[in-house]
TORDOKOL-146094 format. One record per residue: residue number from 1; residue in one letter; x, y, z of N, C-alpha, C in turn. Coordinates in nm, 2 decimals. Example, Ala and Ser with C-alpha at 12.3 -4.5 7.8 and 13.67 -1.06 7.14 Angstrom:
BEGIN
NODE   pos   code      n.x      n.y      n.z     ca.x     ca.y     ca.z      c.x      c.y      c.z
NODE     1      a     1.32    -0.57     0.78     1.23    -0.45     0.78     1.32    -0.33     0.78
NODE     2      s     1.28    -0.22     0.71     1.37    -0.11     0.71     1.29     0.00     0.79
This chain:
BEGIN
NODE   pos   code      n.x      n.y      n.z     ca.x     ca.y     ca.z      c.x      c.y      c.z
NODE     1      t     3.81    11.28     5.96     3.98    11.35     5.95     4.04    11.26     6.11
NODE     2      i     4.13    11.24     6.05     4.21    11.17     6.19     4.38    11.25     6.22
NODE     3      r     4.36    11.30     6.38     4.51    11.33     6.36     4.58    11.29     6.48
NODE     4      i     4.76    11.31     6.39     4.81    11.20     6.48     4.89    11.35     6.55
NODE     5      v     4.88    11.31     6.71     4.92    11.44     6.80     5.06    11.37     6.90
NODE     6      n     5.14    11.42     6.86     5.21    11.46     6.95     5.24    11.50     7.10
NODE     7      t     5.24    11.38     7.23     5.13    11.46     7.36     5.28    11.54     7.39
NODE     8      q     5.37    11.46     7.40     5.48    11.59     7.43     5.46    11.73     7.41
NODE     9      t     5.44    11.76     7.30     5.48    11.89     7.24     5.33    11.96     7.21
NODE    10      r     5.24    11.86     7.21     5.09    11.86     7.14     5.07    11.92     7.00
NODE    11      s     5.20    11.90     6.90     5.17    11.95     6.78     5.12    11.82     6.70
NODE    12      v     5.04    11.85     6.59     4.97    11.75     6.53     5.09    11.71     6.42
NODE    13      e     5.15    11.61     6.44     5.22    11.55     6.31     5.23    11.51     6.17
NODE    14      r     5.11    11.43     6.17     5.05    11.36     6.04     4.84    11.36     6.08
NODE    15      v     4.77    11.42     5.97     4.63    11.41     5.95     4.63    11.29     5.83
NODE    16      l     4.55    11.26     5.88     4.48    11.12     5.79     4.40    11.12     5.70
NODE    17      y     4.38    11.15     5.61     4.25    11.20     5.56     4.20    11.07     5.42
NODE    18      s     4.06    11.06     5.47     3.98    10.98     5.36     3.83    10.93     5.42
NODE    19      h     3.86    10.92     5.55     3.70    10.91     5.56     3.65    10.99     5.54
NODE    20      t     3.45    11.01     5.53     3.40    11.04     5.44     3.31    11.14     5.56
NODE    21      t     3.26    11.08     5.64     3.19    11.11     5.77     3.28    11.10     5.91
NODE    22      s     3.22    11.09     6.03     3.33    11.10     6.11     3.32    10.93     6.17
NODE    23      v     3.46    10.97     6.21     3.55    10.84     6.25     3.48    10.78     6.41
NODE    24      n     3.45    10.69     6.42     3.40    10.65     6.55     3.49    10.56     6.62
NODE    25      v     3.59    10.45     6.57     3.68    10.36     6.64     3.79    10.33     6.57
NODE    26      l     3.89    10.37     6.65     4.01    10.34     6.62     4.12    10.28     6.71
NODE    27      d     4.19    10.17     6.65     4.27    10.10     6.73     4.40    10.08     6.66
NODE    28      l     4.52    10.02     6.75     4.68     9.98     6.67     4.63     9.86     6.62
NODE    29      i     4.68     9.79     6.51     4.74     9.68     6.46     4.83     9.64     6.52
NODE    30      s     4.90     9.70     6.48     5.08     9.66     6.53     5.12     9.81     6.52
NODE    31      s     5.33     9.85     6.55     5.31     9.94     6.63     5.30    10.07     6.48
NODE    32      n     5.33    10.05     6.34     5.29    10.15     6.24     5.16    10.11     6.18
NODE    33      l     5.08    10.02     6.17     4.96    10.04     6.15     4.81    10.03     6.23
NODE    34      l     4.71    10.14     6.20     4.60    10.18     6.25     4.49    10.17     6.18
NODE    35      i     4.37    10.07     6.24     4.25    10.08     6.20     4.16    10.16     6.21
NODE    36      s     4.06    10.24     6.14     3.97    10.31     6.20     3.85    10.27     6.09
NODE    37      g     3.73    10.28     6.20     3.60    10.27     6.13     3.52    10.38     6.17
NODE    38      s     3.44    10.42     6.03     3.33    10.54     6.02     3.21    10.54     6.05
NODE    39      n     3.12    10.62     6.08     3.00    10.64     6.09     2.95    10.61     5.95
NODE    40      g     3.01    10.64     5.84     2.97    10.57     5.71     2.98    10.44     5.65
NODE    41      g     3.01    10.36     5.78     3.05    10.21     5.74     3.15    10.18     5.67
NODE    42      s     3.29    10.25     5.64     3.42    10.23     5.59     3.50    10.19     5.68
NODE    43      i     3.63    10.12     5.68     3.72    10.07     5.74     3.82    10.07     5.67
NODE    44      r     3.91    10.12     5.71     4.02    10.17     5.65     4.19    10.12     5.76
NODE    45      i     4.27    10.12     5.69     4.39    10.03     5.73     4.49    10.11     5.72
NODE    46      w     4.55    10.23     5.80     4.64    10.31     5.77     4.79    10.28     5.78
NODE    47      d     4.90    10.32     5.70     5.02    10.31     5.75     5.09    10.43     5.80
NODE    48      l     5.14    10.43     5.97     5.16    10.52     6.03     5.25    10.61     5.99
NODE    49      t     5.35    10.56     5.95     5.51    10.57     5.91     5.45    10.67     5.78
NODE    50      s     5.38    10.71     5.71     5.40    10.75     5.61     5.26    10.82     5.58
NODE    51      g     5.12    10.79     5.64     5.08    10.84     5.66     4.97    10.81     5.56
NODE    52      v     5.00    10.72     5.48     4.90    10.62     5.35     4.80    10.55     5.42
NODE    53      n     4.65    10.56     5.31     4.54    10.42     5.34     4.58    10.35     5.27
NODE    54      i     4.61    10.23     5.33     4.69    10.12     5.24     4.56    10.00     5.23
NODE    55      k     4.41    10.02     5.27     4.32     9.93     5.24     4.24    10.01     5.26
NODE    56      e     4.10     9.99     5.23     3.97    10.04     5.21     3.87     9.96     5.23
NODE    57      f     3.80     9.89     5.32     3.69     9.76     5.32     3.58     9.90     5.33
NODE    58      v     3.43     9.82     5.22     3.32     9.94     5.27     3.20     9.79     5.24
NODE    59      p     3.18     9.75     5.34     3.04     9.64     5.37     2.91     9.70     5.35
NODE    60      n     2.92     9.86     5.37     2.76     9.92     5.34     2.66     9.88     5.43
NODE    61      q     2.70     9.81     5.53     2.61     9.81     5.65     2.58     9.87     5.76
NODE    62      g     2.61    10.00     5.71     2.54    10.10     5.91     2.74    10.16     5.96
NODE    63      a     2.67    10.23     6.02     2.79    10.29     6.11     2.89    10.20     6.17
NODE    64      i     2.99    10.21     6.19     3.08    10.12     6.25     3.10    10.21     6.40
NODE    65      r     3.05    10.11     6.52     3.04    10.12     6.66     3.15    10.03     6.72
NODE    66      s     3.20     9.94     6.69     3.33     9.88     6.78     3.36     9.77     6.71
NODE    67      v     3.55     9.80     6.70     3.63     9.70     6.70     3.72     9.67     6.79
NODE    68      h     3.76     9.53     6.74     3.80     9.47     6.84     3.88     9.37     6.80
NODE    69      i     4.06     9.41     6.82     4.14     9.31     6.76     4.19     9.19     6.81
NODE    70      l     4.21     9.07     6.77     4.21     8.92     6.82     4.39     8.91     6.80
NODE    71      n     4.45     8.90     6.94     4.60     8.84     6.88     4.62     8.74     6.89
NODE    72      t     4.71     8.70     6.75     4.69     8.54     6.79     4.90     8.52     6.77
NODE    73      t     4.89     8.37     6.76     5.02     8.37     6.79     5.11     8.35     6.70
NODE    74      c     5.07     8.40     6.56     5.13     8.41     6.43     5.13     8.55     6.39
NODE    75      n     5.19     8.55     6.26     5.13     8.70     6.20     5.06     8.77     6.15
NODE    76      y     4.92     8.69     6.22     4.81     8.75     6.13     4.71     8.78     6.24
NODE    77      k     4.61     8.91     6.24     4.56     8.92     6.31     4.40     8.90     6.29
NODE    78      i     4.34     8.88     6.36     4.15     8.87     6.33     4.11     9.03     6.38
NODE    79      v     4.09     9.07     6.30     4.01     9.22     6.34     3.79     9.23     6.32
NODE    80      r     3.76     9.27     6.44     3.59     9.20     6.43     3.56     9.39     6.48
NODE    81      f     3.45     9.44     6.38     3.36     9.53     6.37     3.25     9.51     6.34
NODE    82      f     3.15     9.58     6.46     3.07     9.53     6.47     2.96     9.68     6.44
NODE    83      y     2.87     9.68     6.35     2.76     9.76     6.30     2.64     9.81     6.40
NODE    84      n     2.60     9.93     6.39     2.48     9.96     6.48     2.50     9.90     6.58
NODE    85      f     2.59     9.93     6.70     2.59     9.88     6.81     2.52     9.88     6.88
NODE    86      s     2.45     9.76     6.93     2.37     9.73     7.07     2.33     9.62     7.06
NODE    87      f     2.22     9.56     7.16     2.23     9.40     7.21     2.10     9.36     7.15
NODE    88      i     2.07     9.41     7.05     1.92     9.40     6.97     1.97     9.27     6.85
NODE    89      e     1.90     9.23     6.77     1.95     9.17     6.69     1.93     9.20     6.54
NODE    90      d     1.98     9.36     6.53     2.03     9.44     6.42     2.15     9.46     6.40
NODE    91      n     2.28     9.36     6.50     2.37     9.37     6.47     2.46     9.32     6.41
NODE    92      f     2.56     9.35     6.33     2.58     9.31     6.21     2.77     9.27     6.21
NODE    93      l     2.84     9.19     6.18     2.98     9.18     6.23     3.04     9.14     6.14
NODE    94      v     3.17     9.19     6.11     3.23     9.16     6.00     3.38     9.09     6.06
NODE    95      n     3.39     9.03     6.00     3.58     8.96     6.10     3.66     8.96     5.95
NODE    96      i     3.78     9.04     5.95     3.86     9.05     5.86     3.99     9.02     5.92
NODE    97      l     4.08     8.91     5.85     4.19     8.84     5.87     4.33     8.94     5.82
NODE    98      i     4.42     8.97     5.88     4.50     9.09     5.85     4.66     9.01     5.86
NODE    99      y     4.76     9.04     5.77     4.90     8.98     5.77     4.98     9.06     5.80
NODE   100      i     5.02     9.06     5.95     5.15     9.18     5.98     5.29     9.11     5.93
NODE   101      n     5.36     9.16     5.81     5.47     9.11     5.83     5.59     9.16     5.93
NODE   102      s     5.62     9.10     6.00     5.70     9.15     6.05     5.90     9.18     6.04
């Protein structure tokens, strides 16, 4: 569960339900798109305006431990997720290319 909180009023404005395990990573792709990764290995993209889970990826490689968004000069963003984050050989990397309609 992800809770969007208004920091001025400290009230919960929206709750995003869909992950079935704990959420380990969050990052903003754009002003209204959030990306999240869970302990169960699922990756979700959320529309913050509506609260809708607009895309789900489940590579089934283990817990998501890190996310990094690479900005590009066009409307595409490269999102990198690392599973089982350590500097040992069992790391696994997932790259996702996302188009942002401006």
